[in-house]
N, C-alpha and C positions, 0 to 999 in steps of 0.2 A: 588610391583609390578604394574607397570604403567596402568591405567584404558585405554579403547580404546578410541579413539576419533573420533567421528562421522561427518561425512560431513554435512556441513550446512544444506543441504535439509532435512538431518535427527535428528535435532537439535530440542528440545522444544522452547528454549530460544536461540536469536540469537544477537550476537552484532551488533552495528548499520551498523558496515563496512559490516559484511557479508550479513544482510538485503538487504542495498544497491546494493551489488552484485546480489543476487536473484532476485531485483526488477529493474536489468539494469539501475540503476541510479546512481550519485555520491554520495559519503559519505556526503556530505554536503547538498544535494537534500535530503537525508532519513534523516538528521537532522532537517532540517526545517519541514519535513511531522511530525517528532515525537514533533518538539515546537509547530507546530498549532494545533496537536492533530487528524491529518489525518490519523496518523499511531500510532497506541496503543504500548503502552510500559509501562515498570515497573523499577523501580528503585531497584537495588540490591546492598546493600553497597552503593558503588560511581558509580556503574557501570549502564548505560541505556541499558536495554537490549528488546529485541522486540519478543513478543511470535509468533512463527510459523504460527499459526492460524491469527494473524494480518495482514501477508501478504497475506493471501486468501481473508480476509475481504475486505482488501484495493483494490484487483483485482477486486472482486464481485461488489464494490461499483463503479469502474470505468466501468465495463461493462453495470451496469444499467444506470450511465450517459451518457455512449454512446447509449445505447438504445433509451433513452429518446430523445436525441440529433437527431438521425434519423428520429424519429416518427416526431419530429417537422419540420425537414427540409421537409420531404416528404409531410405535410401538406400545407408548404408555397410553395413547389413547383406546389401543386395542385389548388394554388390560394388563400390558406388562411392568414391570417394574424398572424404576431409575437408579437400583442399589447398585447395579452392575457399574454405573457411571462412577 
């Protein structure tokens, strides 16, 4: 009996191509994120797999970075300095 195939959004581990699709980036970009350690991954045999939670962690980090940048830009717009950055 064949096991059911879950859609990528419901899998615990994703191949890099599926992770790239969910992130709306190219496969090459997803591999670069993995290589730089920005996207957490595991090696299972010879396969590089991305935990589904790692996609959420990456997105949360991007949200925090964007919020910090917005705060800095508001401070600069009020006449503050960017020197402390």
